[in-house]
C-alpha positions as CSV (number, residue, x, y, z in Angstrom):
1,M,-21.6,10.4,-12.3
2,A,-19.9,8.1,-10.0
3,S,-19.3,9.0,-6.4
4,K,-15.7,9.1,-5.3
5,R,-14.3,6.8,-2.6
6,K,-11.8,7.5,0.0
7,Y,-10.6,5.9,3.2
8,E,-10.2,7.4,6.7
9,T,-7.7,5.6,8.9
10,N,-9.0,4.7,12.4
11,A,-12.0,6.8,12.0
12,D,-14.9,6.6,14.4
13,L,-17.3,3.8,13.2
14,Q,-21.0,3.3,13.3
15,P,-23.1,0.2,12.5
16,G,-23.3,-0.3,8.7
17,D,-19.9,1.3,8.0
18,K,-17.6,-0.5,5.6
19,V,-14.1,-1.1,6.8
20,I,-10.8,-2.7,5.8
21,C,-8.6,-4.3,8.4
22,L,-5.1,-2.8,8.2
23,K,-3.5,-4.5,11.2
24,M,-5.0,-6.5,14.1
25,E,-3.1,-7.2,17.2
26,D,-5.0,-10.4,18.2
27,E,-2.2,-13.1,18.4
28,F,-4.6,-16.1,18.4
29,S,-6.9,-15.2,15.5
30,P,-5.9,-12.1,13.6
31,I,-7.8,-10.8,10.6
32,P,-5.3,-10.5,7.7
33,G,-4.5,-7.0,6.5
34,G,-6.7,-6.0,3.5
35,T,-9.8,-8.0,4.7
36,P,-13.0,-6.0,4.2
37,G,-16.0,-6.1,6.6
38,V,-19.1,-4.3,7.8
39,V,-19.6,-2.9,11.3
40,K,-22.5,-4.5,13.1
41,T,-22.4,-3.0,16.6
42,V,-20.4,-0.7,18.7
43,S,-19.8,-0.9,22.4
44,E,-17.5,0.4,25.1
45,V,-15.6,-2.1,27.3
46,F,-13.4,-0.9,30.1
47,G,-13.2,2.6,28.5
48,Q,-12.2,1.3,25.0
49,K,-14.5,1.4,22.0
50,Q,-15.0,-2.0,20.3
51,Y,-16.4,-2.3,16.9
52,Y,-17.9,-5.7,16.1
53,V,-17.4,-6.5,12.4
54,N,-18.7,-9.2,10.1
55,W,-15.5,-9.9,8.1
56,K,-15.6,-11.2,4.5
57,N,-13.6,-14.2,5.6
58,G,-16.4,-15.3,8.0
59,S,-14.8,-14.0,11.3
60,K,-16.6,-11.8,13.7
61,L,-13.7,-10.4,15.7
62,A,-14.0,-6.9,17.0
63,L,-11.7,-4.0,16.2
64,I,-10.4,-2.3,19.4
65,D,-9.9,1.4,19.3
66,G,-6.3,2.4,20.2
67,V,-5.0,-1.2,19.5
68,D,-6.0,-2.2,16.0
69,K,-5.7,-0.3,12.7
70,W,-8.4,0.0,10.1
71,A,-9.6,2.1,7.2
72,K,-13.2,3.3,6.9
73,L,-14.7,3.6,3.4
74,V,-16.2,7.0,2.9
75,E,-18.3,7.6,-0.3
76,D,-18.7,11.2,-1.1
77,E,-21.4,12.8,-3.2
78,P,-20.8,12.6,-7.0
79,E,-18.1,15.0,-8.0
80,D,-18.0,17.2,-11.0
81,L,-15.3,15.7,-13.2
82,S,-14.6,19.1,-14.8
83,E,-12.5,19.9,-11.8
84,G,-9.7,17.9,-13.3
85,F,-9.1,14.9,-11.0
86,M,-10.8,12.3,-8.8
87,F,-9.3,10.7,-5.7
88,F,-9.0,6.9,-5.8
89,T,-7.4,4.2,-3.7
90,T,-5.8,1.1,-5.2
91,K,-5.4,-2.3,-3.6
92,R,-1.6,-1.8,-3.7
93,A,-2.0,1.4,-1.6
94,I,-4.1,-0.5,1.0
95,I,-1.6,-3.4,1.2
96,K,1.3,-0.8,1.6
97,E,-0.6,0.8,4.5
98,T,-1.0,-2.6,6.2
99,K,2.8,-3.1,6.3
100,K,3.4,0.1,8.3
């Protein structure tokens, strides 16, 4: 059985977590909404958590907690399909979230 996937918006991140940028406030070099990446390191700078991400487009810009928006991919344990449904997220839903 396949595991189900879900996304948590602006969840706390750890190295190795998979994320999708929803909205980045960096005016000089923003990561487009919908860009996936993997968290490499986490630090705290002037009281704000910063998540350094290797983005699929080659950028290494950090997400800043309280400023940027992201979705963390969470893969749950395999689910018994006899329950009647399975949660899934479409690319359209992620794009819709980036426009908020």
